[in-house]
N, C-alpha and C positions, 0 to 999 in steps of 0.2 A: 606672219604676213597678213595684212588686212585684206579684205575682199577685193578692194579696188586694185591693189597691186597684183594680187593673184589673178584676177580676171583679165587685167590688162596684159599680163605676161602670157596667159593662156591664149588670148586672141592672137597675139603676135606669133607665138610658137605654132599654133594650128595653121597659120598662114605661111609658115616657113620663112619669115622675115628676120633679118638681123636687126639689132637695135639701130644700127646706122641707117639701114634701108628704110625702116619705119619712120625714124626721126626726120630723114630727108624728105620723105613723102608727105609728112604733115607739117613740116616747116619749123621743127624745134631741134635743139641740139641733142645728140645721142647721150650726152652726159645727163641732161635733164630727164630724158626718158628712163635712163638707168636708175636715177634716184627715185623715180616713181615706182619702178618695178621692184626695187629693193625695199620699198616702204620707208625710205628715209624722208621723203617729202610727199605730201598729197598733191596731186595735179591741180592746177588752176582750173576753173570752170571752162575757160576758153580752150585750154589744152585737152581737157577731158572731152569736150565737144569735138575737137579735131580728130581725136582718136576714134570716137564713136562714128563720126561721119565717114572716116576712112573705111572702117569695118562694117558700116551700114547696120549698126545696132543702136538701140535707144540708150540714153544715158543711164537708165536704170540697170542695164546689163552690167555696166562697170560696178555698180553698187551691189547688186543682188546675184549676178552671175546667170541671170535668165531673163527672158523677155517678160514684159508685164502682160497682164491679162488683156487680151484683145477681143474676147467674146463678150458682148454686152447683150443683156436681155431687152434693154430699152432701144427700140428701133430708131427713135428720133436722135438719141444720143449717138448711136452707131453711125447714123447718117452724117452728123456733125463731125465726128472724128474722121470719117473718110474724106469729107470735104477739106478738113484741115490738112490731112496727109497729102492732098493733091496740090497744095500751095507750095511753091518753091521760092 
């Protein structure tokens, strides 16, 4: 199982959601979601983003299984990232 499939399934299981419940919540079919989790198909970018938005994790979480580094030594860069995070 690749990391994306494993991390996606782990997020869903930790939340106690069924395939159908998550699929309904993000607006895709449960069959599509199942193919992602079984590693038969890689999720489209749009569907990966829907999953990440639902679980409030960055897209890197699906790929790496962890959040990306958020501590920066450059104060100006950190300020810019915080400003970007505030846009909706």
